[in-house]
TORKE-934905 format. One record per residue (C-alpha): chain; x, y, z. Coordinates in steps of 0.02 Angstrom, whole numbers, plus 50000, padded with zeros to 5 digits. Each point is the difference from the previous one (the first is absolute). Example, Ala and Ser with C-alpha at 12.3 -4.5 7.8 and 13.67 -1.06 7.14 Angstrom:
A|50615|49775|50390
A|50069|50172|49967
END
This chain:
A|48390|49593|48948
A|50108|50155|49985
A|50090|50081|49856
A|50125|50135|49962
A|49938|50141|49890
A|50144|50041|49885
A|49905|50049|49845
A|50037|50183|50034
A|50179|50053|50033
A|50027|50063|50177
A|50067|50174|50030
A|50183|49984|50052
A|50016|50050|50183
A|50113|50146|50043
A|50124|50007|50142
A|49875|50100|50102
A|49875|49858|50013
A|50072|49926|50160
A|50011|50166|50097
A|49823|50046|49946
A|49926|49834|50052
A|50096|50005|50164
A|49937|50177|50030
A|49820|49940|49972
A|50030|49860|50127
A|50069|50122|50127
A|49850|50116|49975
A|49871|49865|50035
A|50101|49932|50147
A|49995|50174|50079
A|49813|49972|50030
A|50040|49865|50129
A|50091|50117|50122
A|49933|50169|49947
A|49897|50023|50158
A|50118|49919|50126
A|50063|50170|50065
A|49821|50057|50040
A|49928|49831|50050
A|49982|50048|50184
A|49907|50160|49951
A|49876|49919|49879
A|49857|49982|50126
A|50006|50188|50034
A|50026|50048|49817
A|49852|49895|49944
A|49891|50032|50154
A|49977|49816|50037
A|50049|49862|50121
A|50176|49921|49989
A|49926|49832|49951
A|49911|50081|49852
A|50152|50102|49948
A|50102|49843|49973
A|49889|49960|49850
A|50092|50138|49907
A|50154|49886|50002
A|49907|49834|49991
A|49905|50047|49842
A|50162|50035|49906
A|50072|49834|50055
A|49846|49900|49949
A|49980|50080|49830
A|50185|49980|49963
A|49994|49815|50043
A|49849|49973|49888
A|50068|50103|49855
A|50172|49920|49979
A|49950|49828|49930
A|49851|50071|49904
A|50098|50139|49914
A|50140|49877|49963
A|49880|49885|49907
A|49918|50146|49908
A|50173|50056|49947
A|50039|49827|49931
A|49838|50004|49900
A|49983|50180|49941
A|50171|50081|50017
A|50109|50034|50152
A|50037|50181|49955
A|49815|50035|49978
A|49958|49927|50171
A|50147|50091|50079
A|49928|50166|49940
A|49828|49949|50063
A|50073|49959|50172
A|50087|50169|50010
A|49844|50092|49941
A|49893|49917|50134
A|50131|50051|50129
A|49995|50181|49943
A|49809|50003|50013
A|50010|49925|50174
A|50130|50127|50056
A|49893|50145|49940
A|49846|49929|50086
A|50097|49991|50164
A|50075|50172|49975
A|49828|50081|49989
A|49918|49923|50153
A|50009|49979|50188
A|49850|49884|50003
A|50044|49826|50062
A|49904|49896|49871
A|50057|50105|49853
A|50179|49992|50063
A|49989|49811|50014
A|49936|49989|49820
A|50142|50110|49938
A|50129|49898|50093
A|49929|49838|49928
A|50024|50072|49825
A|50180|50045|50044
A|50036|49822|50057
A|49934|49934|49835
A|50158|50065|49917
A|50109|49865|50082
A|49968|49895|49846
A|50122|50115|49909
A|50151|49912|50076
A|49971|49825|49927
A|49948|50082|49836
A|50166|50093|49994
A|50095|49839|50033
A|49904|49915|49860
A|50040|50141|49879
A|50183|49985|50041
A|50001|49814|49965
A|49913|50024|49833
A|50112|50141|49937
A|50173|49996|50076
A|50148|49892|49947
A|50042|49869|50129
A|50166|50075|50051
A|49907|50156|50060
A|49846|49915|50069
A|50065|49948|50171
A|50048|50172|50063
A|49845|50079|49922
A|49878|49880|50085
A|50098|50019|50162
A|49974|50188|49997
A|49815|49981|49957
A|49972|49873|50138
A|50094|50106|50127
A|49893|50151|49955
A|49873|49938|50128
A|50124|50031|50139
A|50082|50151|49919
A|49835|50091|49982
A|49947|49956|50176
A|50168|50054|50074
A|50014|50164|49906
A|49818|50046|50033
A|50027|50007|50189
A|50114|50154|50010
A|49914|50088|49855
A|49827|49973|50073
A|50062|50050|50173
A|50070|50163|49932
A|49838|50042|49912
A|49890|49950|50147
A|50105|50104|50121
A|49998|50160|49897
A|49840|49994|49894
A|49821|49940|50000
A|49998|49810|49996
A|49894|49999|49842
A|50155|50061|49908
A|50064|49821|50014
A|49866|49944|49879
A|50025|50143|49878
A|50183|49953|49994
A|49957|49817|49970
A|49882|50047|49859
A|50136|50107|49919
A|50124|49856|50009
A|49870|49885|49923
A|49967|50117|49854
A|50188|50016|49970
A|50017|49810|50000
A|49858|49984|49872
A|50078|50129|49885
A|50172|49919|50009
A|49925|49828|49968
A|49906|50063|49846
A|50156|50083|49932
A|50132|49869|50038
A|49927|49826|50030
A|49943|49899|49848
A|49861|49871|50011
A|50053|49819|50017
A|49958|49886|49852
A|49972|49855|50119
A|49819|49946|50026
A|49908|49858|50083
A|49856|49922|49904
A|49827|49985|50074
A|49880|50109|50098
A|50009|50077|50172
A|49939|49886|50138
A|49870|50116|50078
A|49931|49871|50120
A|50176|49953|50053
A|50040|50184|50033
A|49843|50019|50106
A|50039|49841|50097
A|50181|50047|50032
A|49953|50177|50051
A|49868|49937|50122
A|50119|49871|50073
A|50140|50126|50023
A|49888|50129|50082
A|49927|49869|50117
A|50177|49943|50045
A|50089|50168|50015
A|49859|50091|50088
A|50011|49902|50164
A|50191|50006|49990
A|50001|50190|49992
A|49855|50026|50123
A|50025|49852|50115
A|50082|50105|50136
A|49847|50114|50006
A|49869|49863|49988
A|50090|49871|50107
A|50090|49850|49925
A|49878|49876|50076
A|49843|50100|49963
A|49861|49924|49895
A|50026|50130|49864
A|50186|49964|49981
A|49984|49811|50003
A|49847|50004|49888
A|50090|50102|49867
A|50151|49884|50004
A|49884|49850|49977
A|49908|50087|49858
A|50166|50043|49917
A|50056|49818|50007
A|49836|49941|49922
A|49999|50131|49862
A|50183|49975|49953
A|49978|49810|49998
A|49850|50013|49882
A|50095|50127|49895
A|50148|49882|49985
A|49889|49855|49944
A|49921|50112|49868
A|50167|50066|49937
A|50067|49824|49976
A|49855|49961|49883
A|50021|50151|49886
A|50106|50003|49843
A|50045|50184|50024
A|49995|50032|50189
A|50042|50163|50086
A|50141|49909|50091
A|50073|49838|49933
A|50007|49903|50163
A|50095|49857|49918
A|50139|50121|49957
A|49998|50075|50175
A|50018|49824|50072
A|50169|49977|49916
A|50135|49997|50135
A|50092|50149|49923
A|49842|50107|50007
A|49925|49931|50161
A|50155|50021|50110
A|50038|50170|49923
A|49826|50060|50048
A|50013|49928|50175
A|50169|50084|50024
A|49923|50162|49934
A|49874|50001|50143
A|50141|49991|50127
A|50098|50138|49913
A|49844|50108|50004
A|49982|49968|50187
A|50181|50050|50033
A|49992|50156|49892
A|49850|50076|50090
A|50066|49972|50176
A|50139|50128|49983
A|49877|50124|49924
A|49888|49983|50153
A|50132|49996|50137
A|50138|50125|49957
A|49890|50155|49969
A|49912|49975|50166
A|50161|49969|50096
A|50081|50154|49924
A|49853|50116|50039
A|49966|49944|50178
A|50056|50134|50125
A|50161|49972|50096
A|49902|50015|50162
A|49941|49820|49973
A|50178|49943|50034
A|50022|49915|49831
A|49919|50117|49872
A|50122|50093|49886
A|49906|50167|49997
A|50011|50033|49812
A|49879|50109|49902
A|49883|49927|49870
A|50112|50058|49857
A|50162|49942|50083
A|49925|49829|50032
A|49950|49987|49818
A|50174|50049|49942
A|50081|49870|50113
A|49888|49863|49929
A|50016|50059|49818
A|50166|49906|49972
A|49896|49841|50008
A|49924|50043|49831
A|50157|50079|49928
A|50105|49848|50041
A|49871|49888|49917
A|50012|50104|49842
A|50191|49996|49994
A|49999|49813|50033
A|49924|49963|49828
A|50164|50006|49900
A|50088|49900|50137
A|49863|49869|49987
A|50022|49991|49811
A|50184|49956|50016
A|49971|49872|50138
A|49852|49920|49912
A|50093|49990|49834
A|50137|49901|50086
A|49906|49898|50130
A|49815|50008|49953
A|49848|50081|50082
A|49978|49859|50125
A|50170|50038|50077
A|49965|50187|50005
A|49832|49969|50085
A|50084|49894|50133
A|50138|50130|50022
A|49872|50140|50016
A|49904|49906|50134
A|50160|49966|50097
A|50040|50186|49998
A|49823|50041|50058
A|50018|49875|50142
A|50166|50077|50051
A|49924|50175|49994
A|49854|49957|50112
A|50105|49893|50117
A|50127|50140|50025
A|49861|50129|50006
A|49930|49925|50160
A|50151|50074|50089
A|50017|50157|49892
A|49855|50109|50055
A|50081|50126|50115
A|50056|50134|49876
A|49938|50080|49839
A|50157|49948|49904
A|49966|49820|50045
A|49830|50012|49917
A|50088|50063|49844
A|50115|49848|50002
A|49852|49883|50019
A|49911|50084|49854
A|50151|49983|49885
A|50033|49816|50043
A|49817|49952|49984
A|49985|50100|49838
A|50143|49900|49924
A|49925|49834|50052
A|49822|50041|49950
A|50063|50073|49836
A|50090|49838|49955
A|49851|49894|50051
A|49870|50106|49908
A|50111|50007|49845
A|50013|49810|49994
A|49813|49965|50005
A|49947|50055|49823
A|50150|49912|49922
A|49949|49838|50085
A|49819|50020|49944
A|50041|50051|49821
A|50120|49855|49982
A|49863|49876|50050
A|49847|50056|49899
A|49960|50022|49814
A|50031|50174|49931
A|49814|50027|49967
A|49962|49975|50187
A|50130|50121|50067
A|49877|50135|50051
A|49882|49885|50093
A|50141|49902|50083
A|50090|50156|50062
A|49833|50072|50054
A|49974|49848|50109
A|50176|50017|50069
A|49970|50183|50042
A|49840|49944|50085
A|50101|49880|50108
A|50109|50145|50057
A|49843|50101|50038
A|49934|49858|50106
A|50165|49999|50092
A|49990|50186|50038
A|49819|49980|50054
A|50044|49860|50121
A|50148|50102|50061
A|49892|50154|50030
A|49872|49899|50099
A|50123|49900|50104
A|50119|50143|50041
A|49854|50116|50037
A|49933|49872|50122
A|50171|49975|50082
A|50030|50186|50022
A|49824|50027|50068
A|50010|49856|50124
A|50171|50053|50066
A|49964|50187|50006
A|49998|50108|50156
A|49846|50107|50023
A|50043|50178|50052
A|49856|50121|50020
A|49888|49888|49897
A|50127|49992|49857
A|50083|49836|49952
A|50190|50022|49989
A|50099|49858|49915
A|50137|49925|50107
A|50176|49945|49962
A|49946|49822|50041
A|49868|50011|49863
A|50127|50065|49873
A|50120|49859|50038
A|49865|49867|49990
A|49952|50072|49831
A|50179|49982|49938
A|50003|49821|50065
A|49842|49962|49902
A|50080|50073|49843
A|50154|49892|50028
A|49889|49846|50017
A|49906|50042|49840
A|50164|50017|49906
A|50057|49831|50067
A|49840|49919|49934
A|50025|50088|49833
A|50179|49938|49993
A|49940|49820|50019
A|49877|50028|49856
A|50139|50071|49892
A|50110|49848|50033
A|49862|49890|49926
A|50004|50095|49835
A|50060|49886|49858
A|50163|50042|49916
A|49956|50090|49836
A|50053|49928|49835
A|50121|50097|49893
A|49856|50042|49883
A|49909|50086|50142
A|50141|50122|50041
A|49948|50179|49965
A|50166|50087|50015
A|50147|49990|49883
A|50169|50084|50006
A|49995|50049|49816
A|49893|50009|49844
A|50101|49857|49926
A|49957|49883|50144
A|49815|50038|49980
A|50009|49965|49813
A|50091|49836|50030
A|49871|49945|50128
A|49858|50032|49878
A|50092|49912|49858
A|50025|49847|50109
A|49814|49992|50040
A|49950|50014|49816
A|50123|49864|49949
A|49909|49887|50124
A|49827|50047|49933
A|49894|49988|49842
A|50052|50076|49835
A|49942|49988|49820
A|49908|50096|49864
A|49821|50057|49972
A|49944|49957|49823
A|49851|50050|49894
A|49892|49906|49873
A|50132|50002|49862
A|50142|49957|50117
A|50061|50179|50008
A|50055|50073|50167
A|49874|50100|50102
A|50071|50154|50085
A|49933|50074|50163
A|49897|49846|50040
A|49955|49989|50184
A|50072|49839|50076
A|49946|49958|50178
A|50067|49860|50110
A|49869|49924|50115
A|50039|49881|50143
A|49901|49848|50056
A|49894|50107|50116
A|49942|50109|49857
A|50104|50149|50054
A|50120|50101|49894
A|50182|49947|50015
A|50067|50119|49867
A|49954|50101|49846
A|50089|50079|49851
A|49978|50064|49822
A|50077|49913|49850
A|50136|50096|49908
A|50000|50050|49816
A|50058|49826|49947
A|49864|49919|50105
A|50119|49935|50133
A|49959|50002|50186
A|50084|49943|50160
A|49920|49972|50171
A|50084|49952|50163
A|49917|49872|50113
A|49992|50016|50190
A|50014|49811|50025
A|49990|49834|49912
A|49829|49928|49960
A|49852|50009|49881
A|49949|50164|49918
A|49887|50070|49866
A|50066|50121|49867
A|49861|50116|49938
A|50029|50108|49847
A|49893|50131|49914
A|50024|50136|49870
A|49892|50118|49899
A|49929|49914|49845
A|50038|49825|50065
A|49906|49874|50104
A|50060|49968|50178
A|50100|49845|50043
A|50028|49907|50163
A|50128|49860|50006
A|50055|49898|50150
A|50184|49969|50032
A|50108|49932|50139
A|50167|50060|50063
A|50131|49888|50081
A|50145|50119|50025
A|50073|50032|49828
A|49950|50121|49863
A|49842|49942|49909
A|49957|50054|49822
A|49815|50019|49960
A|49943|50081|49837
A|49825|50073|50009
A|49903|49988|49836
A|49850|50117|50009
A|49921|49917|49848
A|49973|49840|50100
A|49880|49958|50142
A|50077|49975|50171
A|50102|49843|50012
A|50104|49907|50128
A|50188|50019|49986
A|50117|49884|50094
A|50177|50059|50034
END
């Protein structure tokens, strides 16, 4: 069972909360593409084999995938702001570790710590839901969700500039500085959310999920090196299936699981997460293809001969367009809903990749592709948290968005593996060096188009949200009216003491038939309370107050307002209404 902690008044958020949280998301997303400009030089820089050097990127990916659902659940339990600061602090430590070493194993450890910070993005989305008024929530979550792509896109030219003119370790010093700045701004500007989930952290569930994810993602990221039909690759996939199956059985038996699999099985959550995987696949393809195409020498006959910095600048509009798409998304979603904006975003992505197959002969064409794809990916990414938040209880926001972010990470992992294999198998070998071909680039874009088509089908299966699930409103008045309508359809009454006098600030919690919180409030000075109900059915109203015994009364709701007075001088009783 979950509850909302409202005993202490929450600090009123300032207007700077959204930019600060978005900045934190951009900072942690930078870790994903920080080393892309120097990826081909990593074996030489770390004095190791190319197959070993790839662990510097793989470790970040694996730790990020593991951290997102775990940090989301910890945020629900112990405070999202607190866990956000922890995530950023771990990232800073990891960046400093990497900045001070050229040893492979130490570098891998530092990069794993940097990837751990990916949990900051679902935590930021959860904080926004808990603090912001609904009319501002849509655009805020859109910006936070898009920060994954914004950070990745902006990191490319910045990292290329640093790598071209300074020692490559300066990349990590810069990342550590950004992390410290994000921590300071968070401490100064972002208040802690009053929302909490009841229960303890599912340690065994966290271990099981982590093991299953590592066993699944490891062969995906290393399959090209090990061989997709090798015993190691197939054995790890089989082990992942077994571990995740056992983990799922265990989670279904727990009262307070790490991931509520029953919630994730709801069509609104399930199809959103499946679509998220496909969006993740499509996002990473452009990040892998365009920089290589731009930097290949013109002597190949199709390379565009751009410098590392120029290539980064030409791809940067991908992230910038995603950032500027957030307010556009808010208007579209307020009018048509996040399902429609997700479908529209995927259509734009499909158009971008389809047209991009024939637009690879000039640098300006790459710029056009980046802008179109940025707009589509921005709309799609912005829609995902709104769909998740509208389908789960408020106390599960962190964990649910963490799982959704994980789905995107799985998509980028699959994309990296598949596109890497395609480019390697279609490459020309010149002087012992594998040079990607135009055929490989076009096949990669076709794969991205196919992934978007699959995601579009998943999006079409999303149920139409109820009015009560809409997160965006055109005005404060509309939001107030929507809440008033819900309360009029819920439970109301007074909390009374032993002498029949009203009890102020009594905690009243609404519990559904599954034993989970459906709402919570404090009684006013005259003892009155009002609670909205998510749906018709049987509920339990639990009340407690200092100096009084607790009370639990059952009640049923059939669509109209139901009055239930809670007398704390009496034992729990059954109330029919």
